[in-house]
KEPA-759271 format. One record per residue (C-alpha): residue in three letters; chain; x, y, z. Coordinates in steps of 0.25 Angstrom, whole numbers, always signed. Last residue first. Layout:
% residues N
r code:ALA | unit:A | X:X | Y:Y | Z:Z;
...
This chain:
% residues 320
r code:ALA | unit:A | X:+112 | Y:+268 | Z:+509;
r code:PRO | unit:A | X:+126 | Y:+268 | Z:+503;
r code:GLN | unit:A | X:+127 | Y:+269 | Z:+489;
r code:ARG | unit:A | X:+130 | Y:+258 | Z:+478;
r code:GLN | unit:A | X:+141 | Y:+260 | Z:+470;
r code:ARG | unit:A | X:+139 | Y:+269 | Z:+458;
r code:PRO | unit:A | X:+139 | Y:+266 | Z:+443;
r code:ALA | unit:A | X:+142 | Y:+277 | Z:+433;
r code:TYR | unit:A | X:+134 | Y:+278 | Z:+420;
r code:PHE | unit:A | X:+139 | Y:+288 | Z:+411;
r code:PRO | unit:A | X:+139 | Y:+279 | Z:+399;
r code:ASN | unit:A | X:+125 | Y:+276 | Z:+401;
r code:ASP | unit:A | X:+120 | Y:+265 | Z:+391;
r code:HIS | unit:A | X:+109 | Y:+273 | Z:+383;
r code:LEU | unit:A | X:+94 | Y:+273 | Z:+382;
r code:ALA | unit:A | X:+88 | Y:+280 | Z:+373;
r code:GLY | unit:A | X:+74 | Y:+290 | Z:+374;
r code:GLY | unit:A | X:+82 | Y:+303 | Z:+374;
r code:ILE | unit:A | X:+91 | Y:+298 | Z:+387;
r code:LEU | unit:A | X:+90 | Y:+285 | Z:+393;
r code:ILE | unit:A | X:+102 | Y:+282 | Z:+401;
r code:ALA | unit:A | X:+108 | Y:+269 | Z:+406;
r code:PRO | unit:A | X:+117 | Y:+263 | Z:+417;
r code:HIS | unit:A | X:+111 | Y:+275 | Z:+426;
r code:VAL | unit:A | X:+119 | Y:+282 | Z:+437;
r code:ARG | unit:A | X:+126 | Y:+292 | Z:+428;
r code:ILE | unit:A | X:+114 | Y:+297 | Z:+422;
r code:ALA | unit:A | X:+107 | Y:+299 | Z:+436;
r code:ASP | unit:A | X:+119 | Y:+308 | Z:+439;
r code:VAL | unit:A | X:+118 | Y:+317 | Z:+425;
r code:ILE | unit:A | X:+103 | Y:+317 | Z:+427;
r code:VAL | unit:A | X:+104 | Y:+323 | Z:+441;
r code:ASP | unit:A | X:+115 | Y:+333 | Z:+438;
r code:GLY | unit:A | X:+106 | Y:+339 | Z:+426;
r code:ARG | unit:A | X:+95 | Y:+340 | Z:+436;
r code:PHE | unit:A | X:+83 | Y:+334 | Z:+434;
r code:LYS | unit:A | X:+68 | Y:+338 | Z:+430;
r code:THR | unit:A | X:+71 | Y:+339 | Z:+414;
r code:VAL | unit:A | X:+78 | Y:+327 | Z:+413;
r code:ASP | unit:A | X:+66 | Y:+318 | Z:+418;
r code:TYR | unit:A | X:+73 | Y:+306 | Z:+422;
r code:ALA | unit:A | X:+67 | Y:+293 | Z:+421;
r code:CYS | unit:A | X:+75 | Y:+281 | Z:+428;
r code:VAL | unit:A | X:+73 | Y:+268 | Z:+422;
r code:ALA | unit:A | X:+74 | Y:+254 | Z:+428;
r code:VAL | unit:A | X:+74 | Y:+242 | Z:+420;
r code:ASN | unit:A | X:+72 | Y:+229 | Z:+427;
r code:PRO | unit:A | X:+80 | Y:+215 | Z:+424;
r code:TYR | unit:A | X:+85 | Y:+215 | Z:+439;
r code:ASN | unit:A | X:+98 | Y:+216 | Z:+446;
r code:PRO | unit:A | X:+104 | Y:+226 | Z:+436;
r code:VAL | unit:A | X:+94 | Y:+237 | Z:+442;
r code:ILE | unit:A | X:+97 | Y:+235 | Z:+456;
r code:HIS | unit:A | X:+111 | Y:+240 | Z:+457;
r code:ASN | unit:A | X:+109 | Y:+252 | Z:+446;
r code:VAL | unit:A | X:+98 | Y:+258 | Z:+456;
r code:GLU | unit:A | X:+109 | Y:+262 | Z:+465;
r code:SER | unit:A | X:+114 | Y:+273 | Z:+454;
r code:GLU | unit:A | X:+99 | Y:+278 | Z:+454;
r code:PHE | unit:A | X:+99 | Y:+279 | Z:+470;
r code:ALA | unit:A | X:+112 | Y:+286 | Z:+471;
r code:ILE | unit:A | X:+107 | Y:+296 | Z:+460;
r code:LEU | unit:A | X:+94 | Y:+298 | Z:+466;
r code:ASP | unit:A | X:+99 | Y:+299 | Z:+480;
r code:ASN | unit:A | X:+96 | Y:+315 | Z:+481;
r code:VAL | unit:A | X:+81 | Y:+311 | Z:+481;
r code:GLY | unit:A | X:+84 | Y:+306 | Z:+496;
r code:PRO | unit:A | X:+75 | Y:+317 | Z:+503;
r code:LEU | unit:A | X:+65 | Y:+324 | Z:+494;
r code:ASP | unit:A | X:+65 | Y:+336 | Z:+485;
r code:GLN | unit:A | X:+59 | Y:+327 | Z:+473;
r code:LEU | unit:A | X:+67 | Y:+326 | Z:+459;
r code:ALA | unit:A | X:+71 | Y:+313 | Z:+462;
r code:TRP | unit:A | X:+57 | Y:+309 | Z:+460;
r code:GLU | unit:A | X:+58 | Y:+313 | Z:+447;
r code:MET | unit:A | X:+65 | Y:+301 | Z:+443;
r code:HIS | unit:A | X:+53 | Y:+293 | Z:+436;
r code:GLY | unit:A | X:+58 | Y:+279 | Z:+439;
r code:ILE | unit:A | X:+55 | Y:+268 | Z:+429;
r code:PHE | unit:A | X:+57 | Y:+253 | Z:+432;
r code:ARG | unit:A | X:+54 | Y:+243 | Z:+420;
r code:MET | unit:A | X:+54 | Y:+230 | Z:+429;
r code:ARG | unit:A | X:+57 | Y:+216 | Z:+423;
r code:PRO | unit:A | X:+54 | Y:+202 | Z:+421;
r code:PHE | unit:A | X:+41 | Y:+204 | Z:+430;
r code:GLY | unit:A | X:+38 | Y:+192 | Z:+439;
r code:GLU | unit:A | X:+34 | Y:+198 | Z:+454;
r code:ALA | unit:A | X:+47 | Y:+194 | Z:+459;
r code:SER | unit:A | X:+54 | Y:+202 | Z:+448;
r code:ALA | unit:A | X:+45 | Y:+214 | Z:+450;
r code:ASP | unit:A | X:+48 | Y:+214 | Z:+465;
r code:SER | unit:A | X:+63 | Y:+214 | Z:+464;
r code:PHE | unit:A | X:+63 | Y:+226 | Z:+457;
r code:LEU | unit:A | X:+54 | Y:+233 | Z:+465;
r code:GLN | unit:A | X:+62 | Y:+229 | Z:+478;
r code:GLU | unit:A | X:+74 | Y:+233 | Z:+471;
r code:ILE | unit:A | X:+68 | Y:+246 | Z:+468;
r code:LEU | unit:A | X:+63 | Y:+248 | Z:+482;
r code:ALA | unit:A | X:+77 | Y:+245 | Z:+488;
r code:LEU | unit:A | X:+83 | Y:+255 | Z:+479;
r code:MET | unit:A | X:+73 | Y:+265 | Z:+484;
r code:ALA | unit:A | X:+75 | Y:+263 | Z:+497;
r code:ARG | unit:A | X:+89 | Y:+264 | Z:+497;
r code:ARG | unit:A | X:+87 | Y:+278 | Z:+489;
r code:ASN | unit:A | X:+76 | Y:+284 | Z:+498;
r code:PHE | unit:A | X:+70 | Y:+296 | Z:+491;
r code:GLU | unit:A | X:+61 | Y:+303 | Z:+501;
r code:GLY | unit:A | X:+47 | Y:+305 | Z:+504;
r code:ASN | unit:A | X:+44 | Y:+293 | Z:+511;
r code:ARG | unit:A | X:+45 | Y:+285 | Z:+498;
r code:LEU | unit:A | X:+51 | Y:+294 | Z:+487;
r code:THR | unit:A | X:+58 | Y:+284 | Z:+477;
r code:SER | unit:A | X:+46 | Y:+273 | Z:+477;
r code:LYS | unit:A | X:+33 | Y:+274 | Z:+484;
r code:GLU | unit:A | X:+33 | Y:+290 | Z:+485;
r code:TRP | unit:A | X:+38 | Y:+290 | Z:+471;
r code:PRO | unit:A | X:+27 | Y:+284 | Z:+464;
r code:LEU | unit:A | X:+28 | Y:+270 | Z:+460;
r code:LEU | unit:A | X:+21 | Y:+264 | Z:+447;
r code:GLU | unit:A | X:+21 | Y:+251 | Z:+446;
r code:LEU | unit:A | X:+17 | Y:+243 | Z:+432;
r code:ARG | unit:A | X:+17 | Y:+228 | Z:+431;
r code:ARG | unit:A | X:+11 | Y:+226 | Z:+444;
r code:GLU | unit:A | X:-1 | Y:+220 | Z:+437;
r code:ALA | unit:A | X:-11 | Y:+230 | Z:+441;
r code:GLU | unit:A | X:+0 | Y:+242 | Z:+439;
r code:ALA | unit:A | X:+1 | Y:+235 | Z:+424;
r code:ARG | unit:A | X:-15 | Y:+235 | Z:+423;
r code:ASP | unit:A | X:-17 | Y:+248 | Z:+428;
r code:VAL | unit:A | X:-6 | Y:+254 | Z:+419;
r code:ASP | unit:A | X:-10 | Y:+248 | Z:+406;
r code:ILE | unit:A | X:+1 | Y:+253 | Z:+398;
r code:GLY | unit:A | X:+1 | Y:+258 | Z:+384;
r code:ALA | unit:A | X:+9 | Y:+269 | Z:+385;
r code:GLU | unit:A | X:-2 | Y:+280 | Z:+386;
r code:ILE | unit:A | X:-6 | Y:+272 | Z:+399;
r code:LEU | unit:A | X:+10 | Y:+273 | Z:+405;
r code:ARG | unit:A | X:+9 | Y:+288 | Z:+402;
r code:HIS | unit:A | X:-5 | Y:+289 | Z:+409;
r code:VAL | unit:A | X:+1 | Y:+281 | Z:+422;
r code:HIS | unit:A | X:+12 | Y:+291 | Z:+422;
r code:LEU | unit:A | X:+4 | Y:+302 | Z:+422;
r code:GLU | unit:A | X:-5 | Y:+296 | Z:+432;
r code:ARG | unit:A | X:+6 | Y:+293 | Z:+441;
r code:GLU | unit:A | X:+13 | Y:+308 | Z:+439;
r code:GLY | unit:A | X:+11 | Y:+313 | Z:+453;
r code:PRO | unit:A | X:+17 | Y:+300 | Z:+459;
r code:ASP | unit:A | X:+29 | Y:+303 | Z:+452;
r code:ILE | unit:A | X:+34 | Y:+288 | Z:+446;
r code:ILE | unit:A | X:+42 | Y:+277 | Z:+449;
r code:HIS | unit:A | X:+39 | Y:+267 | Z:+438;
r code:LEU | unit:A | X:+38 | Y:+252 | Z:+439;
r code:ALA | unit:A | X:+35 | Y:+243 | Z:+426;
r code:LYS | unit:A | X:+35 | Y:+228 | Z:+426;
r code:GLU | unit:A | X:+38 | Y:+218 | Z:+415;
r code:GLY | unit:A | X:+28 | Y:+211 | Z:+407;
r code:LYS | unit:A | X:+35 | Y:+213 | Z:+394;
r code:THR | unit:A | X:+23 | Y:+223 | Z:+390;
r code:LEU | unit:A | X:+26 | Y:+231 | Z:+404;
r code:GLY | unit:A | X:+41 | Y:+233 | Z:+400;
r code:GLU | unit:A | X:+37 | Y:+238 | Z:+385;
r code:ALA | unit:A | X:+26 | Y:+246 | Z:+392;
r code:ILE | unit:A | X:+36 | Y:+254 | Z:+402;
r code:PHE | unit:A | X:+47 | Y:+256 | Z:+390;
r code:PRO | unit:A | X:+37 | Y:+260 | Z:+381;
r code:SER | unit:A | X:+33 | Y:+271 | Z:+391;
r code:LEU | unit:A | X:+47 | Y:+275 | Z:+395;
r code:VAL | unit:A | X:+52 | Y:+282 | Z:+383;
r code:ARG | unit:A | X:+41 | Y:+290 | Z:+378;
r code:ASP | unit:A | X:+36 | Y:+293 | Z:+393;
r code:ARG | unit:A | X:+50 | Y:+298 | Z:+396;
r code:GLU | unit:A | X:+50 | Y:+308 | Z:+384;
r code:GLY | unit:A | X:+36 | Y:+313 | Z:+386;
r code:ASP | unit:A | X:+40 | Y:+315 | Z:+402;
r code:SER | unit:A | X:+51 | Y:+324 | Z:+396;
r code:ALA | unit:A | X:+65 | Y:+325 | Z:+396;
r code:PHE | unit:A | X:+68 | Y:+311 | Z:+399;
r code:PHE | unit:A | X:+80 | Y:+303 | Z:+405;
r code:ALA | unit:A | X:+81 | Y:+289 | Z:+408;
r code:ALA | unit:A | X:+91 | Y:+284 | Z:+418;
r code:ILE | unit:A | X:+91 | Y:+269 | Z:+416;
r code:HIS | unit:A | X:+93 | Y:+257 | Z:+425;
r code:ARG | unit:A | X:+93 | Y:+244 | Z:+415;
r code:ARG | unit:A | X:+107 | Y:+244 | Z:+410;
r code:ASP | unit:A | X:+106 | Y:+229 | Z:+405;
r code:ASP | unit:A | X:+100 | Y:+234 | Z:+391;
r code:VAL | unit:A | X:+88 | Y:+243 | Z:+388;
r code:VAL | unit:A | X:+83 | Y:+245 | Z:+374;
r code:SER | unit:A | X:+82 | Y:+258 | Z:+367;
r code:SER | unit:A | X:+74 | Y:+269 | Z:+360;
r code:GLY | unit:A | X:+67 | Y:+272 | Z:+374;
r code:LEU | unit:A | X:+68 | Y:+261 | Z:+383;
r code:HIS | unit:A | X:+65 | Y:+246 | Z:+377;
r code:ILE | unit:A | X:+69 | Y:+233 | Z:+386;
r code:ALA | unit:A | X:+71 | Y:+223 | Z:+375;
r code:SER | unit:A | X:+74 | Y:+208 | Z:+381;
r code:MET | unit:A | X:+63 | Y:+206 | Z:+388;
r code:ALA | unit:A | X:+62 | Y:+192 | Z:+385;
r code:LEU | unit:A | X:+47 | Y:+187 | Z:+388;
r code:PRO | unit:A | X:+44 | Y:+184 | Z:+402;
r code:LEU | unit:A | X:+47 | Y:+170 | Z:+409;
r code:SER | unit:A | X:+35 | Y:+161 | Z:+410;
r code:GLU | unit:A | X:+41 | Y:+152 | Z:+399;
r code:ILE | unit:A | X:+53 | Y:+150 | Z:+406;
r code:ALA | unit:A | X:+47 | Y:+146 | Z:+420;
r code:ALA | unit:A | X:+38 | Y:+137 | Z:+413;
r code:ILE | unit:A | X:+50 | Y:+129 | Z:+406;
r code:LEU | unit:A | X:+58 | Y:+128 | Z:+419;
r code:SER | unit:A | X:+47 | Y:+123 | Z:+427;
r code:GLU | unit:A | X:+45 | Y:+109 | Z:+426;
r code:ASP | unit:A | X:+58 | Y:+104 | Z:+421;
r code:ALA | unit:A | X:+65 | Y:+115 | Z:+430;
r code:GLN | unit:A | X:+59 | Y:+109 | Z:+442;
r code:SER | unit:A | X:+71 | Y:+104 | Z:+448;
r code:LYS | unit:A | X:+79 | Y:+117 | Z:+444;
r code:PHE | unit:A | X:+69 | Y:+125 | Z:+451;
r code:ILE | unit:A | X:+67 | Y:+138 | Z:+444;
r code:VAL | unit:A | X:+68 | Y:+152 | Z:+450;
r code:GLY | unit:A | X:+63 | Y:+165 | Z:+443;
r code:ALA | unit:A | X:+63 | Y:+177 | Z:+434;
r code:ALA | unit:A | X:+78 | Y:+181 | Z:+437;
r code:GLY | unit:A | X:+81 | Y:+196 | Z:+441;
r code:ALA | unit:A | X:+90 | Y:+194 | Z:+454;
r code:ARG | unit:A | X:+76 | Y:+197 | Z:+462;
r code:ARG | unit:A | X:+70 | Y:+185 | Z:+454;
r code:VAL | unit:A | X:+81 | Y:+176 | Z:+459;
r code:GLU | unit:A | X:+80 | Y:+182 | Z:+473;
r code:GLN | unit:A | X:+66 | Y:+181 | Z:+475;
r code:ALA | unit:A | X:+66 | Y:+166 | Z:+470;
r code:LEU | unit:A | X:+77 | Y:+163 | Z:+480;
r code:GLN | unit:A | X:+69 | Y:+168 | Z:+491;
r code:ASP | unit:A | X:+57 | Y:+160 | Z:+486;
r code:SER | unit:A | X:+66 | Y:+148 | Z:+485;
r code:ALA | unit:A | X:+72 | Y:+138 | Z:+476;
r code:HIS | unit:A | X:+82 | Y:+128 | Z:+475;
r code:MET | unit:A | X:+88 | Y:+120 | Z:+463;
r code:THR | unit:A | X:+88 | Y:+134 | Z:+456;
r code:LEU | unit:A | X:+87 | Y:+138 | Z:+442;
r code:MET | unit:A | X:+84 | Y:+153 | Z:+440;
r code:LEU | unit:A | X:+76 | Y:+159 | Z:+429;
r code:VAL | unit:A | X:+81 | Y:+171 | Z:+422;
r code:GLN | unit:A | X:+74 | Y:+179 | Z:+411;
r code:ALA | unit:A | X:+83 | Y:+187 | Z:+402;
r code:ALA | unit:A | X:+80 | Y:+200 | Z:+398;
r code:PRO | unit:A | X:+91 | Y:+207 | Z:+407;
r code:ALA | unit:A | X:+103 | Y:+200 | Z:+400;
r code:VAL | unit:A | X:+116 | Y:+206 | Z:+407;
r code:ARG | unit:A | X:+110 | Y:+211 | Z:+419;
r code:LYS | unit:A | X:+99 | Y:+201 | Z:+421;
r code:ILE | unit:A | X:+110 | Y:+191 | Z:+419;
r code:GLU | unit:A | X:+119 | Y:+198 | Z:+429;
r code:ARG | unit:A | X:+108 | Y:+196 | Z:+440;
r code:VAL | unit:A | X:+104 | Y:+182 | Z:+437;
r code:ALA | unit:A | X:+118 | Y:+178 | Z:+439;
r code:GLN | unit:A | X:+119 | Y:+181 | Z:+453;
r code:LEU | unit:A | X:+106 | Y:+175 | Z:+458;
r code:GLY | unit:A | X:+110 | Y:+163 | Z:+449;
r code:ASN | unit:A | X:+124 | Y:+160 | Z:+455;
r code:LEU | unit:A | X:+137 | Y:+166 | Z:+449;
r code:ASN | unit:A | X:+150 | Y:+159 | Z:+448;
r code:PRO | unit:A | X:+144 | Y:+145 | Z:+448;
r code:MET | unit:A | X:+128 | Y:+143 | Z:+447;
r code:THR | unit:A | X:+117 | Y:+142 | Z:+457;
r code:MET | unit:A | X:+104 | Y:+147 | Z:+453;
r code:ASP | unit:A | X:+104 | Y:+142 | Z:+439;
r code:LEU | unit:A | X:+100 | Y:+152 | Z:+428;
r code:LEU | unit:A | X:+90 | Y:+149 | Z:+418;
r code:VAL | unit:A | X:+91 | Y:+161 | Z:+409;
r code:VAL | unit:A | X:+79 | Y:+166 | Z:+399;
r code:ASP | unit:A | X:+79 | Y:+175 | Z:+388;
r code:PRO | unit:A | X:+94 | Y:+174 | Z:+385;
r code:ARG | unit:A | X:+102 | Y:+186 | Z:+381;
r code:PHE | unit:A | X:+114 | Y:+176 | Z:+376;
r code:ARG | unit:A | X:+127 | Y:+184 | Z:+379;
r code:ARG | unit:A | X:+124 | Y:+191 | Z:+392;
r code:ALA | unit:A | X:+115 | Y:+179 | Z:+397;
r code:GLN | unit:A | X:+128 | Y:+170 | Z:+393;
r code:GLU | unit:A | X:+137 | Y:+179 | Z:+401;
r code:ILE | unit:A | X:+127 | Y:+179 | Z:+414;
r code:ALA | unit:A | X:+126 | Y:+164 | Z:+413;
r code:GLU | unit:A | X:+141 | Y:+162 | Z:+412;
r code:ASN | unit:A | X:+142 | Y:+169 | Z:+424;
r code:GLY | unit:A | X:+131 | Y:+162 | Z:+432;
r code:ASP | unit:A | X:+138 | Y:+148 | Z:+429;
r code:SER | unit:A | X:+135 | Y:+137 | Z:+419;
r code:ALA | unit:A | X:+128 | Y:+145 | Z:+408;
r code:GLU | unit:A | X:+120 | Y:+140 | Z:+395;
r code:GLY | unit:A | X:+114 | Y:+148 | Z:+383;
r code:CYS | unit:A | X:+105 | Y:+151 | Z:+373;
r code:VAL | unit:A | X:+95 | Y:+140 | Z:+377;
r code:THR | unit:A | X:+83 | Y:+142 | Z:+367;
r code:TRP | unit:A | X:+69 | Y:+140 | Z:+370;
r code:GLU | unit:A | X:+59 | Y:+140 | Z:+357;
r code:GLY | unit:A | X:+60 | Y:+126 | Z:+356;
r code:HIS | unit:A | X:+56 | Y:+122 | Z:+371;
r code:TRP | unit:A | X:+62 | Y:+108 | Z:+373;
r code:GLU | unit:A | X:+75 | Y:+117 | Z:+374;
r code:LEU | unit:A | X:+73 | Y:+122 | Z:+388;
r code:LEU | unit:A | X:+72 | Y:+108 | Z:+394;
r code:ALA | unit:A | X:+84 | Y:+104 | Z:+387;
r code:ARG | unit:A | X:+92 | Y:+116 | Z:+391;
r code:ILE | unit:A | X:+86 | Y:+115 | Z:+405;
r code:GLY | unit:A | X:+92 | Y:+100 | Z:+405;
r code:ARG | unit:A | X:+106 | Y:+104 | Z:+399;
r code:ARG | unit:A | X:+108 | Y:+115 | Z:+409;
r code:VAL | unit:A | X:+106 | Y:+108 | Z:+420;
r code:ALA | unit:A | X:+115 | Y:+96 | Z:+415;
r code:ALA | unit:A | X:+126 | Y:+108 | Z:+414;
r code:HIS | unit:A | X:+126 | Y:+112 | Z:+428;
r code:ASP | unit:A | X:+130 | Y:+127 | Z:+430;
r code:ASP | unit:A | X:+116 | Y:+132 | Z:+426;
r code:ALA | unit:A | X:+113 | Y:+144 | Z:+417;
r code:ILE | unit:A | X:+103 | Y:+141 | Z:+406;
r code:LEU | unit:A | X:+101 | Y:+153 | Z:+396;
r code:ILE | unit:A | X:+88 | Y:+153 | Z:+388;
r code:ARG | unit:A | X:+83 | Y:+159 | Z:+376;
r code:ARG | unit:A | X:+69 | Y:+161 | Z:+374;
r code:ALA | unit:A | X:+58 | Y:+158 | Z:+364;
r code:THR | unit:A | X:+44 | Y:+161 | Z:+368;
r code:MET | unit:A | X:+35 | Y:+149 | Z:+368;
């Protein structure tokens, strides 16, 4: 049995005692904290960085759906199971969209809780990118001076995620699919198997950023939200999303909305456990575009090293 550190969040002390007693029968599991409301659950998740959070759906101050989004922001590696008296397919979808791994009926906890925890993926605490570890700033602008540098940095990042049972989704130049696949194979990835199992998805521009021969900012933001939600619904603990940004160099309608689009991605990424890397070839983009791209990403990767971005300037949502 895998060791796990578990946080219990429920506003009824008797429920917390019952769950604690159930969990402590398993010698390798430790209850690292208890919380009685949503705000306390978030603070304890930030403090203790648990592997698993058992989170009551209806708590004072913040309900479970509100709390799970913040918990996934402050402790991205934590796996959250929502505890509820009443469940439905709609609730299950909302729970997964918010970042939780699933729903447990309180009335069935004796029979189902242990199995549900055992089925959770192993802790994903370390996300390595280049020479660094990704923290909660998971929308990253990555700048490369050559294809070789990009591959040296991104290939281990991709392989690590697939090894952990995560999903990889790449937006790529349709003319470079064969080369992209070759590079993944060189990194030790069984591309055919990963694609067949939907663990790897390669989206060409015409099915993502440049559908119908144009860039539609709103449509692309909706697509990202849908892709993130679908990955959670399919049971993947995380998606590692990489966008090769050369699509924005095409002479097509809408591509001038690149920076507004990048800014609004910041309103999506924190709602999921995923990492989104926007890969820019600095030899192809104008300097002013690179500067603007830097300003709208919370984190930047330069020279293979990841940095919190001191120049990050959050923007409000733009009108459609």
